[in-house]
FIKOLBA-804752 format. One record per atom (N, C-alpha, C): y negated, z, x; chain; residue number from 1; residue in one letter. Coordinates in Angstrom, 2 decimals, always signed. Each point is the difference from the previous one (the first is absolute). Last residue first. Layout:
# FIKOLBA-804752
> Y,Z,X,A,NUM,a
...
END
This chain:
# FIKOLBA-804752
> -15.59,-8.38,-21.06,A,101,h
> -1.49,-0.21,+0.13,A,101,h
> -0.35,-1.35,-0.42,A,101,h
> +4.55,+1.65,+0.13,A,100,h
> -0.76,+0.93,-0.86,A,100,h
> -1.47,-0.17,+0.09,A,100,h
> +3.13,-2.52,+2.63,A,99,n
> +0.24,-0.32,-1.38,A,99,n
> -0.79,+0.89,-0.94,A,99,n
> -0.03,+0.69,+4.72,A,98,t
> -0.76,-1.24,-0.34,A,98,t
> +0.20,-0.35,-1.45,A,98,t
> +2.36,+3.79,+1.69,A,97,l
> -1.46,+0.22,+0.09,A,97,l
> -0.76,-1.24,-0.43,A,97,l
> +4.66,-0.31,+0.33,A,96,q
> -0.39,+0.80,-1.18,A,96,q
> -1.47,+0.27,+0.00,A,96,q
> +1.79,-2.15,+3.70,A,95,t
> +0.04,-0.90,-1.13,A,95,t
> -0.40,+0.78,-1.27,A,95,t
> +0.49,+2.43,+3.94,A,94,k
> -1.19,-0.85,+0.12,A,94,k
> -0.07,-1.01,-1.23,A,94,k
> +3.83,+2.76,+0.45,A,93,f
> -1.20,+0.81,-0.33,A,93,f
> -1.26,-0.84,-0.02,A,93,f
> +3.96,-2.03,+1.40,A,92,k
> +0.09,+0.24,-1.40,A,92,k
> -1.21,+0.81,-0.47,A,92,k
> +0.46,-0.85,+4.64,A,91,r
> -0.33,-1.22,-0.76,A,91,r
> +0.03,+0.23,-1.49,A,91,r
> +1.27,+3.61,+2.72,A,90,v
> -1.44,-0.29,+0.14,A,90,v
> -0.37,-1.22,-0.76,A,90,v
> +4.58,+1.13,+0.24,A,89,q
> -0.75,+0.97,-0.85,A,89,q
> -1.51,-0.33,+0.03,A,89,q
> +2.84,-2.50,+2.78,A,88,r
> +0.26,-0.36,-1.40,A,88,r
> -0.83,+0.95,-0.90,A,88,r
> -0.11,+0.87,+4.59,A,87,k
> -0.79,-1.17,-0.31,A,87,k
> +0.24,-0.40,-1.44,A,87,k
> +2.55,+3.58,+1.67,A,86,i
> -1.44,+0.38,-0.17,A,86,i
> -0.81,-1.23,-0.37,A,86,i
> +4.50,-0.73,+1.12,A,85,k
> -0.11,+0.74,-1.26,A,85,k
> -1.45,+0.38,-0.32,A,85,k
> +0.88,-2.06,+4.13,A,84,n
> +0.17,-0.98,-1.08,A,84,n
> -0.08,+0.71,-1.35,A,84,n
> -0.01,+2.71,+3.85,A,83,t
> -1.23,-0.71,-0.09,A,83,t
> +0.03,-1.06,-1.16,A,83,t
> +3.95,+2.42,+1.10,A,82,a
> -1.03,+0.87,-0.65,A,82,a
> -1.32,-0.74,-0.18,A,82,a
> +3.37,-2.31,+2.33,A,81,t
> +0.40,+0.20,-1.39,A,81,t
> -1.02,+0.87,-0.71,A,81,t
> -0.60,-0.61,+4.64,A,80,t
> -0.20,-1.27,-0.74,A,80,t
> +0.32,+0.13,-1.47,A,80,t
> +0.90,+3.70,+2.82,A,79,l
> -1.42,-0.23,-0.15,A,79,l
> -0.33,-1.26,-0.78,A,79,l
> +4.48,+0.91,+1.22,A,78,a
> -0.48,+0.90,-1.02,A,78,a
> -1.45,-0.13,-0.30,A,78,a
> +1.78,-2.51,+3.56,A,77,k
> +0.53,-0.47,-1.25,A,77,k
> -0.48,+0.90,-1.18,A,77,k
> -1.16,+1.35,+4.35,A,76,e
> -0.63,-1.26,-0.32,A,76,e
> +0.44,-0.52,-1.36,A,76,e
> +1.98,+3.91,+1.90,A,75,f
> -1.30,+0.21,-0.60,A,75,f
> -0.69,-1.27,-0.40,A,75,f
> +5.34,+0.13,+0.11,A,74,t
> -1.10,+0.06,+0.91,A,74,t
> -1.29,+0.31,-0.73,A,74,t
> +4.10,-0.04,-2.40,A,73,e
> +0.51,+0.35,+1.34,A,73,e
> -1.06,+0.03,+1.09,A,73,e
> -1.34,+1.16,-5.12,A,72,d
> +0.73,-1.11,+0.61,A,72,d
> +0.53,+0.41,+1.39,A,72,d
> -3.19,+1.44,-4.85,A,71,e
> +0.92,+0.44,+1.00,A,71,e
> +0.82,-1.12,+0.52,A,71,e
> -4.94,+1.18,-2.99,A,70,a
> +1.16,-0.84,+0.30,A,70,a
> +0.80,+0.65,+1.14,A,70,a
> -4.51,+0.67,-3.89,A,69,e
> +0.92,+0.47,+1.08,A,69,e
> +1.12,-0.95,+0.18,A,69,e
> -5.36,+0.66,-2.41,A,68,a
> +1.29,-0.74,+0.15,A,68,a
> +0.73,+0.65,+1.16,A,68,a
> -4.84,+0.48,-3.34,A,67,f
> +1.01,+0.67,+0.77,A,67,f
> +1.24,-0.90,+0.05,A,67,f
> -5.67,+0.57,-1.66,A,66,f
> +1.15,-0.90,+0.17,A,66,f
> +0.98,+0.66,+0.97,A,66,f
> -4.21,+1.69,-3.45,A,65,t
> +0.75,+0.24,+1.25,A,65,t
> +1.19,-0.95,+0.03,A,65,t
> -5.28,+0.50,-2.60,A,64,h
> +1.39,-0.43,-0.01,A,64,h
> +0.65,+0.29,+1.39,A,64,h
> -4.76,+0.87,-1.36,A,63,g
> +0.74,+0.00,-1.26,A,63,g
> +1.45,-0.43,+0.03,A,63,g
> -2.83,-1.33,+4.12,A,62,p
> -0.62,+0.77,-1.09,A,62,p
> +0.76,-0.11,-1.30,A,62,p
> +3.01,-0.66,+4.12,A,61,a
> -1.25,-0.66,-0.38,A,61,a
> -0.63,+0.80,-1.07,A,61,a
> +4.22,+0.59,+3.94,A,60,e
> -0.80,+0.51,-1.15,A,60,e
> -1.26,-0.86,-0.14,A,60,e
> +5.31,-0.09,+2.23,A,59,m
> -1.31,-0.56,+0.09,A,59,m
> -0.78,+0.38,-1.25,A,59,m
> +4.90,+0.92,+2.98,A,58,q
> -0.84,+0.49,-1.12,A,58,q
> -1.40,-0.53,+0.26,A,58,q
> +5.46,-0.71,+1.81,A,57,i
> -1.38,-0.46,+0.01,A,57,i
> -0.75,+0.55,-1.19,A,57,i
> +4.87,+0.80,+3.08,A,56,e
> -0.68,+0.21,-1.22,A,56,e
> -1.48,-0.41,+0.24,A,56,e
> +5.24,-0.57,+2.39,A,55,v
> -1.41,-0.23,+0.05,A,55,v
> -0.58,+0.19,-1.40,A,55,v
> +4.78,+0.89,+3.32,A,54,h
> -0.65,+0.08,-1.31,A,54,h
> -1.50,-0.06,+0.17,A,54,h
> +5.13,-1.01,+2.54,A,53,r
> -1.45,+0.12,+0.19,A,53,r
> -0.67,-0.09,-1.32,A,53,r
> +5.16,+1.35,+1.98,A,52,s
> -0.78,-0.60,-1.02,A,52,s
> -1.47,+0.28,+0.33,A,52,s
> +5.48,+0.04,+2.26,A,51,d
> -1.41,+0.42,+0.03,A,51,d
> -0.74,-0.79,-1.10,A,51,d
> +5.32,+1.38,-0.14,A,50,k
> -0.94,-1.01,+0.40,A,50,k
> -1.39,+0.55,+0.02,A,50,k
> +4.46,+1.77,-1.82,A,49,h
> +0.03,-0.18,+1.47,A,49,h
> -0.93,-1.09,+0.45,A,49,h
> +0.89,+2.09,-4.42,A,48,h
> +0.20,-1.40,+0.16,A,48,h
> +0.06,-0.41,+1.51,A,48,h
> -0.60,+4.57,-1.38,A,47,h
> +1.11,-0.46,-0.80,A,47,h
> +0.28,-1.51,+0.13,A,47,h
> -3.79,+2.05,+2.11,A,46,r
> +1.30,+0.48,+0.61,A,46,r
> +1.18,-0.53,-0.81,A,46,r
> -5.08,-1.71,+0.82,A,45,q
> +0.85,+0.21,-1.19,A,45,q
> +1.42,+0.33,+0.53,A,45,q
> -5.13,+0.32,+2.12,A,44,i
> +1.39,-0.32,+0.29,A,44,i
> +0.81,+0.39,-1.19,A,44,i
> -5.46,-1.42,+0.86,A,43,e
> +1.03,+0.81,-0.56,A,43,e
> +1.37,-0.41,+0.47,A,43,e
> -5.67,-0.32,+0.73,A,42,d
> +1.19,-0.47,+0.65,A,42,d
> +1.14,+0.89,-0.49,A,42,d
> -5.24,-1.40,-1.86,A,41,k
> +1.09,+0.97,+0.15,A,41,k
> +1.23,-0.67,+0.60,A,41,k
> -5.71,-0.69,-1.17,A,40,l
> +1.23,-0.56,+0.62,A,40,l
> +0.93,+1.17,+0.13,A,40,l
> -4.82,-1.36,-2.93,A,39,f
> +0.96,+1.00,+0.48,A,39,f
> +1.23,-0.62,+0.54,A,39,f
> -5.48,-1.21,-1.19,A,38,v
> +1.36,-0.55,+0.25,A,38,v
> +0.83,+1.07,+0.52,A,38,v
> -5.00,-0.74,-2.84,A,37,k
> +0.93,+0.78,+0.81,A,37,k
> +1.29,-0.69,+0.04,A,37,k
> -5.56,-0.60,-1.48,A,36,i
> +1.26,-0.74,+0.28,A,36,i
> +0.90,+0.89,+0.87,A,36,i
> -4.84,+0.12,-3.42,A,35,t
> +0.96,+0.69,+0.85,A,35,t
> +1.24,-0.84,+0.15,A,35,t
> -3.66,-1.76,-2.36,A,34,t
> -0.72,+1.11,+0.56,A,34,t
> +0.89,+0.72,+1.03,A,34,t
> -0.37,-5.32,-2.19,A,33,f
> +0.81,+1.12,+0.29,A,33,f
> -0.82,+1.11,+0.71,A,33,f
> -1.09,-4.69,-1.87,A,32,r
> -0.65,+1.27,-0.36,A,32,r
> +0.93,+1.17,+0.24,A,32,r
> +0.72,-5.05,+0.54,A,31,q
> -0.76,+0.65,+1.09,A,31,q
> -0.46,+1.41,-0.31,A,31,q
> +4.01,-3.98,-1.13,A,30,f
> -0.83,+0.96,-0.71,A,30,f
> -0.68,+0.90,+1.03,A,30,f
> +2.57,-3.71,+1.52,A,29,i
> +0.16,-0.19,-1.46,A,29,i
> -1.08,+0.82,-0.80,A,29,i
> +0.49,+0.56,+4.68,A,28,n
> -0.60,-1.30,-0.26,A,28,n
> +0.04,-0.40,-1.47,A,28,n
> +2.15,+3.92,+1.61,A,27,t
> -1.50,+0.20,-0.15,A,27,t
> -0.73,-1.35,-0.15,A,27,t
> +4.66,+0.01,+0.83,A,26,v
> -0.21,+0.56,-1.30,A,26,v
> -1.49,+0.13,-0.23,A,26,v
> +1.45,-1.48,+4.15,A,25,r
> +0.37,-1.05,-1.01,A,25,r
> -0.27,+0.50,-1.41,A,25,r
> -0.56,+3.00,+3.63,A,24,e
> -1.11,-1.00,-0.05,A,24,e
> +0.31,-1.09,-1.00,A,24,e
> +3.38,+3.14,+1.07,A,23,i
> -1.03,+0.60,-0.89,A,23,i
> -1.19,-0.98,-0.19,A,23,i
> +3.38,-1.28,+3.07,A,22,h
> +0.51,+0.04,-1.36,A,22,h
> -1.04,+0.56,-1.02,A,22,h
> -1.03,+0.06,+4.61,A,21,e
> +0.13,-1.37,-0.48,A,21,e
> +0.41,-0.04,-1.42,A,21,e
> +0.00,+4.14,+2.23,A,20,e
> -1.36,-0.47,-0.29,A,20,e
> +0.01,-1.36,-0.56,A,20,e
> +4.12,+1.70,+1.43,A,19,i
> -0.46,+0.73,-1.16,A,19,i
> -1.41,-0.50,-0.38,A,19,i
> +1.74,-1.59,+3.99,A,18,r
> +0.74,-0.60,-1.14,A,18,r
> -0.45,+0.66,-1.29,A,18,r
> -1.59,+1.84,+4.07,A,17,n
> -0.62,-1.30,-0.32,A,17,n
> +0.63,-0.70,-1.24,A,17,n
> +1.93,+3.96,+1.55,A,16,q
> -1.32,+0.27,-0.51,A,16,q
> -0.68,-1.29,-0.37,A,16,q
> +4.06,-0.32,+2.20,A,15,l
> +0.21,+0.43,-1.37,A,15,l
> -1.35,+0.30,-0.64,A,15,l
> -0.11,-1.13,+4.55,A,14,p
> +0.40,-1.13,-0.81,A,14,p
> +0.23,+0.36,-1.47,A,14,p
> -1.03,+3.57,+3.02,A,13,e
> -1.13,-0.85,-0.24,A,13,e
> +0.40,-1.27,-0.79,A,13,e
> +2.90,+4.52,-0.60,A,12,s
> -0.32,-0.96,+1.08,A,12,s
> -1.17,-0.89,-0.45,A,12,s
> +0.90,+5.15,-1.56,A,11,i
> +0.10,-1.38,-0.45,A,11,i
> -0.40,-0.91,+1.09,A,11,i
> +2.20,+5.25,-0.28,A,10,s
> -1.15,-0.81,+0.35,A,10,s
> +0.32,-1.49,-0.25,A,10,s
> +1.86,+4.03,-3.17,A,9,f
> +0.26,-0.55,+1.34,A,9,f
> -1.22,-0.86,+0.46,A,9,f
> +0.69,+1.78,-4.47,A,8,p
> +0.45,+1.13,+0.82,A,8,p
> +0.40,-0.46,+1.40,A,8,p
> -3.88,-2.27,-3.35,A,7,a
> +1.43,-0.05,+0.33,A,7,a
> +0.40,+1.23,+0.86,A,7,a
> -4.37,-2.88,-2.75,A,6,q
> +0.62,+1.26,+0.18,A,6,q
> +1.44,-0.19,+0.29,A,6,q
> -5.09,-2.71,-0.28,A,5,v
> +1.47,-0.16,+0.16,A,5,v
> +0.55,+1.34,+0.38,A,5,v
> -4.72,-2.23,-2.30,A,4,q
> +0.64,+1.21,+0.51,A,4,q
> +1.54,-0.20,+0.06,A,4,q
> -4.51,-3.36,+0.14,A,3,i
> +1.38,+0.12,-0.47,A,3,i
> +0.56,+1.28,+0.61,A,3,i
> -5.20,-1.99,-1.04,A,2,k
> +0.87,+0.74,+0.89,A,2,k
> +1.35,+0.16,-0.70,A,2,k
> -4.06,-3.84,-0.45,A,1,m
> +0.86,+1.01,-0.74,A,1,m
> +0.94,+0.61,+0.95,A,1,m
END
């Protein structure tokens, strides 16, 4: 499965590897994803005088789209939070599928 990573800056290899590891944890739960997109944003909140890293994950499976976003001081922390949100959604969806059959 190809992971599309979009960011307004170049992504380091360690960050790319981290993204792939996190997405693989989700695809181990549910294998029928058709599209996987990860959006990274680096924002400066002027009124709080701090940098903010924003991660959005969108994963599409036949008939359903999973989406999660998180914001934190590092991309790694935001990625972990967003991945955990997606995993909860996928597990709930998978449970609903098995209960209906």
